[in-house]
C-alpha positions as CSV (number, residue, x, y, z in Angstrom):
1,M,132.5,144.0,79.4
2,W,131.9,142.7,75.9
3,L,129.7,141.0,73.5
4,C,131.5,138.9,71.4
5,L,129.9,137.6,68.2
6,L,131.6,134.6,66.2
7,D,132.1,134.2,62.8
8,D,131.3,131.0,61.6
9,E,133.8,130.9,58.6
10,P,136.9,128.4,59.2
11,G,139.3,130.3,61.1
12,G,136.5,133.5,61.4
13,A,136.9,136.3,63.4
14,E,135.6,137.3,67.0
15,R,133.6,140.8,66.8
16,R,133.6,141.9,70.2
17,L,131.2,145.0,71.1
18,P,130.9,147.0,74.1
19,L,128.2,147.0,76.9
20,T,128.9,151.0,78.1
21,E,125.1,150.7,79.8
22,Q,124.3,150.1,83.3
23,S,121.1,149.5,85.0
24,L,120.9,148.4,88.3
25,G,123.6,146.6,88.4
26,I,123.6,145.0,85.0
27,W,125.5,145.7,82.2
28,H,123.2,145.8,79.0
29,G,123.3,147.0,75.6
30,A,121.2,146.1,72.0
31,V,122.8,145.0,68.8
32,P,120.0,144.7,65.8
33,D,120.0,142.1,63.1
34,I,121.6,139.1,64.6
35,A,120.5,136.4,63.1
36,P,118.8,132.5,65.0
37,G,122.1,130.4,65.1
38,T,124.6,133.2,65.9
39,R,127.0,132.2,67.9
40,Y,128.4,134.7,71.0
41,G,129.1,135.1,74.7
42,F,130.5,137.8,76.9
43,R,134.5,138.6,77.7
44,V,134.8,140.5,81.1
45,D,137.4,143.0,82.4
46,G,138.1,143.3,86.1
47,P,140.4,142.5,89.3
48,D,141.5,139.2,89.4
49,E,141.6,139.0,93.3
50,P,140.4,135.0,94.0
51,D,140.8,136.2,97.8
52,E,138.1,138.8,97.6
53,G,135.9,136.5,95.5
54,L,137.1,138.4,92.4
55,R,137.8,136.1,89.2
56,F,137.7,138.2,85.9
57,D,139.5,137.6,83.5
58,A,139.0,139.2,80.0
59,E,140.9,136.1,77.9
60,T,138.1,133.6,79.3
61,L,134.7,134.0,76.8
62,L,132.0,133.2,79.3
63,L,128.4,131.7,78.5
64,D,125.4,134.1,78.7
65,P,123.9,132.9,82.2
66,Y,120.4,133.4,80.1
67,G,121.1,132.2,77.0
68,R,118.5,129.9,75.2
69,A,121.3,127.3,73.8
70,V,124.6,125.5,74.1
71,A,126.9,125.1,71.4
72,G,130.2,123.6,71.2
73,T,132.1,121.6,74.2
74,A,133.2,122.3,77.6
75,G,136.4,123.2,76.2
76,A,135.3,125.6,73.7
77,A,131.3,126.3,74.2
78,Y,129.4,129.4,73.2
79,S,126.0,130.5,73.5
80,V,123.5,130.7,70.4
81,V,120.9,133.0,69.8
82,V,117.8,130.9,69.1
83,D,114.5,131.5,67.2
84,P,111.3,131.3,69.8
85,S,109.0,131.5,67.6
86,F,106.9,127.5,67.4
87,D,103.6,126.4,66.8
88,W,102.1,125.0,70.0
89,G,98.5,124.3,68.4
90,D,96.4,123.4,71.1
91,D,98.8,122.4,73.5
92,S,97.8,123.8,77.0
93,P,98.8,122.7,81.1
94,M,97.3,119.4,82.2
95,R,97.4,120.5,85.8
96,R,96.5,116.9,86.2
97,R,95.5,116.2,89.8
98,W,98.7,114.7,92.2
99,R,96.4,112.2,93.9
100,D,95.5,110.7,90.1
101,S,99.5,111.3,89.1
102,V,101.6,108.4,88.9
103,I,105.6,109.7,88.1
104,Y,108.0,107.2,85.5
105,E,111.3,108.7,86.4
106,L,113.5,108.3,83.1
107,H,116.6,109.5,81.1
108,V,116.1,111.0,78.0
109,K,119.0,109.3,76.4
110,G,118.9,106.0,78.0
111,F,115.4,105.1,77.2
112,T,115.2,105.1,73.5
113,K,119.0,104.6,72.8
114,L,118.7,100.5,72.3
115,H,114.7,100.7,71.0
116,D,114.9,99.1,68.2
117,R,111.3,99.8,66.3
118,I,112.9,103.8,67.4
119,P,114.5,105.3,63.8
120,E,118.2,104.8,64.4
121,E,119.0,108.7,63.9
122,L,116.4,109.9,66.9
123,R,117.3,107.1,69.4
124,G,118.8,109.1,72.6
125,T,117.2,112.1,71.6
126,Y,114.2,114.5,72.5
127,A,112.4,113.1,69.5
128,G,113.2,109.4,70.2
129,L,111.1,110.0,73.5
130,G,108.0,112.2,71.7
131,H,107.8,109.0,69.5
132,P,104.6,107.3,69.3
133,V,106.3,104.2,70.3
134,V,107.4,105.4,73.4
135,T,104.1,107.3,73.8
136,E,102.1,104.2,73.9
137,Y,104.0,102.1,75.8
138,L,104.0,104.8,78.7
139,Q,99.9,105.1,78.1
140,D,100.1,100.9,78.1
141,L,102.0,100.7,81.3
142,G,99.5,103.3,82.7
143,V,101.8,106.6,84.1
144,T,100.7,110.0,83.6
145,A,103.9,111.7,83.8
146,V,107.7,111.8,82.7
147,E,110.3,113.4,84.9
148,L,113.5,113.7,83.1
149,L,116.9,113.9,84.6
150,P,118.5,117.1,84.4
151,V,118.0,118.6,80.4
152,H,119.5,121.7,81.5
153,Q,123.1,121.9,79.2
154,F,125.9,120.6,81.4
155,F,129.2,119.4,80.9
156,S,131.0,116.2,82.5
157,E,133.4,117.1,85.4
158,P,137.0,117.2,84.3
159,A,138.3,114.3,86.4
160,L,136.0,111.6,84.7
161,V,136.9,113.0,81.4
162,E,140.4,112.5,82.1
163,R,139.8,108.6,83.2
164,G,137.5,108.2,79.6
165,T,133.9,108.7,81.1
166,V,131.4,111.6,81.4
167,N,128.4,112.5,83.3
168,Y,125.7,110.4,82.5
169,W,123.2,112.0,84.7
170,G,123.7,115.2,84.0
171,Y,124.1,116.7,87.3
172,N,126.7,119.1,86.5
173,P,124.7,122.1,84.9
174,I,126.2,125.4,83.1
175,S,122.7,126.7,81.6
176,Y,119.8,127.2,83.6
177,F,117.7,127.9,80.2
178,A,119.2,125.9,77.3
179,P,118.3,121.8,76.6
180,D,120.9,119.8,76.2
181,A,122.5,119.8,73.0
182,S,123.8,116.1,73.1
183,Y,120.3,115.2,73.5
184,S,119.5,117.0,70.1
185,S,118.8,115.2,66.5
186,A,118.6,118.6,65.2
187,G,122.2,119.9,65.7
188,D,123.3,122.7,68.4
189,R,122.1,125.6,66.9
190,G,119.0,126.1,67.8
191,G,117.5,122.9,66.5
192,Q,117.5,121.6,70.3
193,V,115.1,124.5,71.6
194,T,112.4,123.6,68.8
195,E,113.0,119.4,69.0
196,F,112.3,119.8,72.9
197,K,109.4,121.8,71.9
198,E,107.9,119.1,69.7
199,M,108.6,116.5,72.5
200,V,106.7,118.3,75.1
201,R,103.9,118.6,72.5
202,S,104.2,115.0,71.4
203,L,103.8,113.5,75.5
204,H,101.4,116.1,76.3
205,A,99.2,114.7,72.7
206,A,99.4,111.1,74.6
207,G,98.2,112.8,77.7
208,L,101.8,112.6,79.3
209,E,102.9,115.6,82.0
210,V,106.7,116.4,81.8
211,I,108.7,117.3,84.8
212,L,112.3,118.2,84.6
213,D,114.8,117.3,87.3
214,V,116.3,120.6,88.2
215,V,119.6,121.1,89.4
216,Y,119.9,125.0,91.1
217,N,121.9,123.7,93.7
218,H,124.9,123.8,91.9
219,T,126.9,124.5,88.8
220,A,129.8,122.5,86.7
221,E,132.4,125.4,87.9
222,A,133.1,123.1,90.5
223,G,135.3,124.5,93.7
224,P,137.3,127.3,93.4
225,D,140.2,125.7,90.9
226,G,137.7,123.8,89.0
227,P,136.9,125.4,85.2
228,T,135.4,128.8,84.6
229,Y,132.3,128.8,82.2
230,S,130.0,131.5,83.2
231,F,129.0,132.5,86.6
232,R,132.2,132.1,87.8
233,G,133.8,135.4,85.7
234,L,130.4,137.1,86.1
235,D,129.9,137.4,89.8
236,D,131.9,134.8,91.5
237,R,131.7,136.4,94.6
238,G,127.7,136.8,94.6
239,F,126.5,133.5,93.1
240,Y,128.4,131.2,95.1
241,R,128.1,130.6,98.8
242,R,130.8,131.3,101.4
243,V,132.0,130.0,104.3
244,P,130.0,132.6,107.0
245,T,132.9,134.7,109.4
246,A,132.2,136.7,112.1
247,E,135.2,138.9,110.4
248,G,133.7,139.2,107.2
249,F,134.4,137.8,103.9
250,D,136.2,134.4,103.6
251,D,136.5,133.1,100.2
252,T,136.2,129.5,101.1
253,Y,133.4,128.0,99.2
254,W,130.6,126.6,101.3
255,D,129.8,123.2,100.1
256,V,126.7,121.1,101.1
257,T,126.3,119.9,97.4
258,G,129.2,118.0,97.1
259,C,130.1,119.4,94.2
260,G,132.7,121.8,95.1
261,N,130.2,124.8,95.3
262,T,126.5,126.1,96.4
263,V,124.6,128.5,94.8
264,N,123.8,131.5,97.0
265,S,120.0,131.6,96.7
266,E,120.0,134.6,98.8
267,D,121.6,137.0,96.6
268,P,119.3,138.8,94.2
269,L,120.6,138.0,90.6
270,A,121.0,134.6,91.4
271,L,117.8,134.1,93.2
272,R,116.4,136.2,89.8
273,L,117.9,134.0,87.7
274,I,116.4,130.8,89.2
275,L,112.8,132.0,89.3
276,D,113.4,133.7,85.6
277,S,114.6,130.3,84.4
278,L,111.8,128.0,86.1
279,R,108.9,130.5,84.3
280,Y,110.8,130.3,81.3
281,W,110.6,126.3,81.3
282,V,106.5,126.7,82.3
283,T,105.6,129.5,79.5
284,E,108.0,129.2,77.2
285,M,108.9,125.2,77.1
286,H,105.2,123.9,78.4
287,V,106.7,121.9,81.2
288,D,104.3,120.9,83.9
289,G,106.5,121.0,86.8
290,F,110.2,120.3,88.4
291,R,111.6,118.1,91.0
292,F,114.8,120.0,92.6
293,D,117.5,118.2,93.5
294,L,119.3,118.6,96.6
295,M,116.5,121.5,97.6
296,S,117.7,121.8,101.1
297,A,121.1,123.0,99.5
298,L,118.8,126.6,98.6
299,T,116.9,127.1,101.6
300,R,120.2,127.8,103.4
301,T,120.1,131.7,105.0
302,A,123.2,133.3,106.1
303,G,124.6,132.9,109.7
304,V,127.5,133.7,111.4
305,D,129.8,130.3,111.5
306,A,126.9,128.4,109.8
307,I,124.1,128.5,107.2
308,P,121.0,127.3,108.5
309,V,117.9,125.6,106.9
310,D,115.3,128.1,106.6
311,M,112.0,127.1,105.5
312,A,110.7,130.6,105.1
313,C,113.9,131.4,102.8
314,K,113.8,134.0,100.0
315,L,113.4,131.2,97.1
316,L,110.5,129.3,98.9
317,I,108.8,132.4,99.4
318,A,109.1,133.8,96.2
319,I,108.0,130.2,94.4
320,G,104.8,130.0,96.4
321,Q,103.8,133.5,95.7
322,D,104.8,133.3,91.8
323,P,101.2,133.5,89.7
324,V,102.7,130.9,87.1
325,L,105.1,128.9,89.7
326,R,102.3,128.2,92.5
327,H,99.9,126.0,90.3
328,V,102.9,123.9,88.6
329,K,104.0,120.1,90.3
330,L,106.6,121.2,92.7
331,I,108.9,118.1,93.6
332,A,111.7,118.7,96.7
333,E,114.4,116.4,97.1
334,P,114.7,117.0,100.7
335,W,118.2,117.0,101.6
336,D,121.8,118.0,100.9
337,V,124.9,116.2,101.8
338,S,124.7,117.3,105.4
339,M,123.1,115.7,108.3
340,D,121.3,119.2,109.2
341,G,119.6,119.1,105.8
342,Y,117.5,116.7,106.2
343,L,113.9,117.6,105.6
344,V,111.7,114.8,104.9
345,G,108.3,115.9,106.3
346,D,109.2,119.9,106.5
347,M,108.8,121.3,103.5
348,P,105.9,124.4,103.3
349,P,102.8,123.7,100.8
350,P,102.8,123.7,97.9
351,W,105.8,121.1,97.5
352,V,105.6,117.7,97.7
353,E,108.7,115.6,98.4
354,W,110.8,112.3,97.6
355,N,109.8,109.8,100.8
356,D,112.9,107.7,101.2
357,Q,111.6,106.6,104.6
358,Y,108.7,105.0,102.4
359,R,111.8,103.5,100.4
360,D,113.5,102.0,103.2
361,T,110.2,100.8,105.2
362,I,109.1,98.7,102.1
363,R,112.5,97.2,101.1
364,D,113.0,96.0,104.7
365,F,109.2,94.8,104.7
366,W,109.7,92.3,102.0
367,R,113.3,91.1,102.7
368,G,112.1,90.1,105.8
369,H,114.0,92.6,108.3
370,S,110.9,95.1,109.6
371,D,110.5,94.2,113.5
372,G,106.8,94.1,112.8
373,T,104.2,95.5,110.7
374,H,104.2,99.3,112.3
375,A,105.9,101.0,110.0
376,V,105.2,99.4,107.0
377,A,101.1,100.0,107.6
378,T,101.9,104.2,108.0
379,R,103.8,104.1,104.6
380,L,101.1,102.0,103.1
381,A,98.5,104.7,104.1
382,G,100.4,107.7,103.0
383,S,102.6,108.4,105.7
384,S,100.7,110.4,108.4
385,D,103.4,110.3,111.0
386,L,105.3,113.0,108.2
387,Y,102.5,115.0,106.7
388,A,98.9,114.7,108.5
389,D,100.2,117.1,111.4
390,D,100.4,120.1,109.3
391,G,97.8,119.8,107.4
392,R,99.0,118.2,104.1
393,S,98.0,115.6,102.3
394,A,98.8,111.6,101.4
395,Y,99.8,113.1,98.0
396,N,102.6,115.2,99.6
397,S,104.5,112.1,100.0
398,V,106.3,110.9,96.6
399,N,106.6,107.3,97.5
400,F,109.5,105.4,95.5
401,I,111.2,102.1,95.5
402,T,114.3,102.8,93.7
403,A,115.2,105.8,91.8
404,H,118.3,106.6,89.0
405,D,120.4,106.6,92.4
406,G,121.1,103.3,93.7
407,F,119.6,99.8,92.5
408,T,117.1,98.8,90.1
409,V,114.7,96.5,91.2
410,R,116.0,93.6,90.0
411,D,119.5,94.2,91.0
412,L,118.0,95.4,94.6
413,V,116.4,91.2,94.5
414,S,119.7,90.0,93.1
415,Y,122.9,91.8,94.8
416,D,123.9,92.0,98.4
417,Q,126.8,94.1,97.6
418,K,127.3,96.9,95.0
419,H,129.6,96.6,91.9
420,N,130.3,99.4,90.9
421,E,133.7,98.6,90.1
422,A,133.4,99.9,86.5
423,N,133.0,103.8,87.6
424,G,137.4,103.7,88.2
425,E,136.5,104.3,91.8
426,D,137.8,101.0,93.1
427,N,134.1,100.1,94.5
428,R,134.1,103.1,96.8
429,D,131.3,105.1,95.3
430,G,128.0,104.7,95.8
431,T,125.7,103.6,99.1
432,D,126.3,100.4,101.2
433,N,123.1,100.9,102.9
434,N,121.1,99.3,100.0
435,R,118.6,97.2,101.9
436,S,119.0,94.7,99.2
437,W,118.6,90.9,99.3
438,N,120.3,88.6,96.4
439,H,118.2,85.8,97.6
440,G,121.2,83.1,98.5
441,V,123.2,83.8,94.8
442,E,125.4,87.1,94.3
443,G,124.3,88.8,90.6
444,E,122.9,86.5,87.7
445,T,121.8,82.8,87.9
446,D,120.1,80.0,86.2
447,D,118.7,78.7,89.0
448,P,114.9,78.2,88.4
449,E,113.9,78.9,91.8
450,I,115.8,81.5,92.6
451,V,115.2,83.7,89.2
452,A,111.4,82.7,90.3
453,L,111.6,84.3,94.2
454,R,113.4,87.3,92.4
455,R,110.7,88.0,89.7
456,R,108.2,87.6,92.3
457,Q,109.6,90.2,94.9
458,A,110.2,92.2,92.5
459,A,106.3,91.7,91.0
460,N,105.4,92.3,94.9
461,L,107.5,96.0,95.4
462,M,106.2,97.1,92.1
463,A,102.3,96.1,93.3
464,T,103.1,97.7,96.6
465,L,104.5,100.9,95.2
466,C,101.3,101.3,92.7
467,L,99.0,100.4,95.6
468,S,100.4,102.7,98.6
469,N,98.3,105.7,98.8
470,G,100.4,109.0,98.1
471,V,101.9,109.3,94.3
472,P,103.7,106.8,93.3
473,M,107.4,107.3,91.3
474,L,108.6,104.2,89.0
475,T,112.0,104.6,88.0
476,A,112.3,103.1,84.1
477,G,112.8,99.7,83.4
478,D,112.0,98.9,87.0
479,E,108.7,97.0,85.5
480,R,110.7,94.9,83.0
481,G,113.5,93.7,85.2
482,R,116.7,96.4,84.0
483,T,119.7,95.9,85.3
484,Q,122.7,97.4,85.5
485,G,124.5,94.6,86.7
486,G,124.9,95.3,90.3
487,N,126.3,99.2,89.8
488,N,124.3,101.4,92.5
489,N,126.0,104.8,91.0
490,A,126.2,104.5,87.4
491,Y,126.1,108.3,86.8
492,C,129.4,107.8,84.6
493,Q,127.8,105.1,82.5
494,D,126.6,106.1,79.4
495,N,126.1,103.0,77.8
496,E,124.6,99.4,77.8
497,I,125.2,99.0,82.1
498,S,122.5,102.4,81.7
499,W,120.4,102.0,78.8
500,M,117.3,100.6,78.6
501,D,117.4,97.2,77.3
502,W,114.3,96.7,75.0
503,R,114.8,93.1,74.4
504,A,111.9,90.7,75.3
505,D,114.5,87.7,75.9
506,D,115.6,88.8,79.0
507,A,112.7,91.0,80.0
508,W,110.9,90.5,83.6
509,L,107.4,90.7,81.5
510,D,105.5,89.3,84.6
511,V,106.1,92.0,86.9
512,Y,105.1,94.8,83.8
513,A,102.2,92.4,83.6
514,V,101.6,93.3,87.9
515,T,102.7,96.9,87.5
516,R,100.2,97.4,85.0
517,A,97.7,95.8,86.0
518,A,98.2,97.6,89.3
519,L,98.7,101.0,88.2
520,R,94.7,100.2,86.3
521,L,93.0,99.1,89.2
522,R,94.6,102.6,90.8
523,R,93.3,104.9,87.9
524,E,89.9,102.9,87.8
525,H,89.2,102.8,91.6
526,H,89.2,106.4,93.5
527,A,89.6,104.0,96.5
528,L,92.9,103.2,96.1
529,R,94.0,106.8,95.5
530,Q,92.1,109.1,98.1
531,R,93.2,112.5,99.1
532,H,91.9,112.4,102.7
533,W,93.8,110.7,105.4
534,F,92.2,107.7,106.3
535,E,90.5,107.4,110.4
536,G,90.5,104.4,111.1
537,R,86.7,104.7,111.9
538,P,83.4,105.1,109.8
539,A,83.1,107.6,106.7
540,I,79.0,107.6,107.6
541,V,77.0,106.6,110.8
542,G,76.6,103.0,110.7
543,G,78.9,102.6,107.8
544,P,82.2,100.5,107.3
545,K,85.7,101.5,108.9
546,D,87.6,103.6,105.9
547,L,90.5,101.6,106.8
548,A,91.0,98.6,108.6
549,W,94.1,96.0,109.1
550,L,93.6,92.5,109.4
551,H,95.3,90.2,110.7
552,P,95.6,86.2,109.0
553,T,93.1,85.3,111.8
554,G,90.5,87.7,110.6
555,R,90.5,89.9,113.0
556,E,91.2,93.7,113.2
557,M,95.1,93.9,114.5
558,T,95.7,95.2,118.3
559,D,98.7,96.7,119.6
560,D,100.5,93.7,120.3
561,D,100.1,92.6,116.6
562,W,101.9,95.6,115.2
563,W,105.2,94.9,117.5
564,D,105.3,91.5,116.7
565,A,108.4,90.9,114.6
566,S,107.3,87.1,113.9
567,L,104.7,88.5,112.3
568,H,105.0,89.4,108.3
569,T,101.3,89.7,107.7
570,V,98.9,92.4,107.2
571,G,95.7,93.2,105.4
572,M,94.6,96.4,104.6
573,F,91.0,96.6,104.0
574,V,90.2,99.9,102.3
575,S,86.5,101.0,101.7
576,G,84.7,102.5,99.2
577,K,81.1,102.3,100.4
578,P,81.3,105.7,100.7
579,L,84.4,107.5,100.0
580,R,85.5,110.2,102.9
581,E,86.5,112.6,99.8
582,P,83.4,114.3,98.6
583,G,82.2,114.3,94.2
584,P,83.3,118.1,92.6
585,R,79.4,119.1,93.5
586,G,79.5,117.8,97.1
587,E,78.3,114.7,96.2
588,Q,78.8,111.1,98.5
589,Q,81.0,109.2,96.0
590,L,81.0,105.5,95.9
591,D,83.4,102.7,94.8
592,T,84.3,98.9,95.5
593,S,85.9,97.9,98.4
594,F,89.4,96.1,98.4
595,L,91.3,93.6,100.8
596,I,94.8,93.4,100.0
597,W,97.1,90.8,101.6
598,F,101.0,91.8,101.9
599,H,102.8,88.7,103.0
600,A,106.7,88.8,103.2
601,G,106.7,85.4,104.7
602,A,108.9,82.6,103.3
603,D,106.3,79.8,104.4
604,D,102.4,79.9,102.9
605,V,100.2,81.6,105.2
606,E,96.5,80.4,106.3
607,V,94.3,83.9,106.1
608,H,90.7,84.1,107.5
609,L,87.9,86.1,105.4
610,P,86.8,88.0,108.5
611,E,82.7,87.2,108.3
612,N,80.7,90.6,108.6
613,D,79.1,93.1,107.0
614,W,81.2,94.9,105.4
615,V,83.8,92.7,104.0
616,R,81.6,90.7,101.2
617,S,82.0,87.9,99.2
618,G,84.4,88.6,95.8
619,G,87.4,87.6,93.9
620,V,90.7,88.0,93.6
621,V,91.9,90.4,90.9
622,L,96.0,91.0,91.2
623,S,98.2,88.5,92.6
624,T,102.2,87.6,92.4
625,D,101.3,84.2,94.2
626,P,100.9,81.7,91.2
627,G,98.9,79.4,93.4
628,L,96.3,82.1,93.8
629,P,96.1,83.8,90.2
630,A,93.5,86.8,89.4
631,G,89.8,85.6,89.4
632,T,89.9,83.3,92.4
633,E,86.3,83.7,93.7
634,L,86.5,83.5,97.4
635,E,83.8,83.6,100.4
636,V,83.6,85.6,103.9
637,G,84.0,83.8,107.1
638,G,86.3,80.9,104.7
639,T,89.7,80.8,104.8
640,V,92.3,80.9,101.9
641,V,96.2,79.9,101.7
642,I,98.4,82.9,100.3
643,G,101.8,81.8,98.9
644,G,105.0,82.5,100.6
645,R,106.0,86.1,99.8
646,S,102.9,87.7,97.9
647,V,100.6,90.4,97.2
648,V,97.5,89.4,96.9
649,V,94.2,91.9,96.2
650,M,90.3,91.0,96.9
651,Q,87.8,93.2,95.5
652,E,84.6,93.0,96.9
653,S,81.7,91.9,95.0
654,D,79.3,94.5,94.0
655,D,75.9,91.7,94.9
């Protein structure tokens, strides 16, 4: 094995230094006086026996699996020595509680590439994302954390390059310690590391946590016939999983990621690399948490003729015991591409989960496809059916309506079908299970009634998300009507299809206003972001129920009501008098109470405000119904008409 140092001079030589020492299966050596910015790689000589999982080739220059920076492109990539020094000032982990968190998923490049108030040379970069224009926008909206699509150094798949596209999302990593250089305005010789740190410091100064979407389940080396960049040339047999057989070794790659390979997290060195990478991003780069792509693929343990999911696998146990990692935010995408990998509701503490059952239920409710209100009530209250039975809380559910993968909210209310022709796969890619509704016209239209209805439906979806119990996750641009033109799989669209459009001329700013107002209510009122489960009974003797579900007639919902497919309206009464959760010193906490009406029916509905001693007079504080605006005063015992397809939030009076 050789460490290869590369001369920067044109046509410069490569200096090969043999690594002659081995300890615990690791080749190593020490080379003094190597300056930051130096490019390097490794060459390995050994048997080339693919049937045995041995693919050593001294002609291939390999990236350092622990390299902190990468220069060049897929055809000529090099690891880079970096200067680790950085003045963090007083930056420190915020460790915001889950119940107080609001996540905003965004793409580093796409979020600022078209922003005219950011200097042109910084658009689409880490520096652009840390710009005050961005932090002020996010603060004003009311989110508390940004979740960045993958920023580990990645390469586009050869098939994409051949047809003139790229991997825009970044779910094709090759270096788990290096921030991707394409998002750097400071070049690829280590400047990307400093710029990333400056971005984190700026976001933290604005009160925003930084969560990374990490892809440890597979690499850009794809299947056995894919390119060799690093891991395959160093330890192919150990790093990638094989199909298990009773006879012993089989060199067939085992793939539950859909990307050609699956990282073998049971291998001691692969496991160590994942853990070292996670700790590096926390301790050296100051990130606050991680969202694990296809987490189920990493929970597999070897067996004969199968590789089953194991909630006691080495990786989960190691992270749960790690003194650094167990205290950061850990989000699982609890599935892979296999049927048995669907783990929603099954991840152990301290993990929280993307809850796709929330997504599907809320989408169905607002497009009028639910078979009653029973399922939507469960999702609004925190999905206790998934999390309460094993002692977890409502915040273990990361609620979302959309994510990077799929329709935007605007497209969700504008298209019945996907339109992925630009991807070059004859519209075969992307899911067909969109649970969307175009409201009568496929795609954009000038019909004012349809446009108004779509905007109201988008506002309904955003308000529902922000006011549900659990942790809301917004997708960047949904709050202002970002569209991908019906493309629900824009992974290869590094262009205006995917980039955030900051122009005001076509922005759905009314949806922004509703989203902002809903997040403000959530932030200001503990009753709308409770840690304890609702129990449907008083928190104190003689008090109101902590949660009550109301029929439009004003009475509480009955068993028959929940399964009434013709009922598209439900009222959610949330009491703040008192909260079930005690304060920091064990004191009783009081908050205002809310009655939230979710009306998905097409026609107006008359609702009766119950006349009792716990729903008192108050007023409308948020509404998507133009005929019932915020500020409207209400009286108990009276009636009010709610327009078709609307959310109306009523707050009790403190008088």
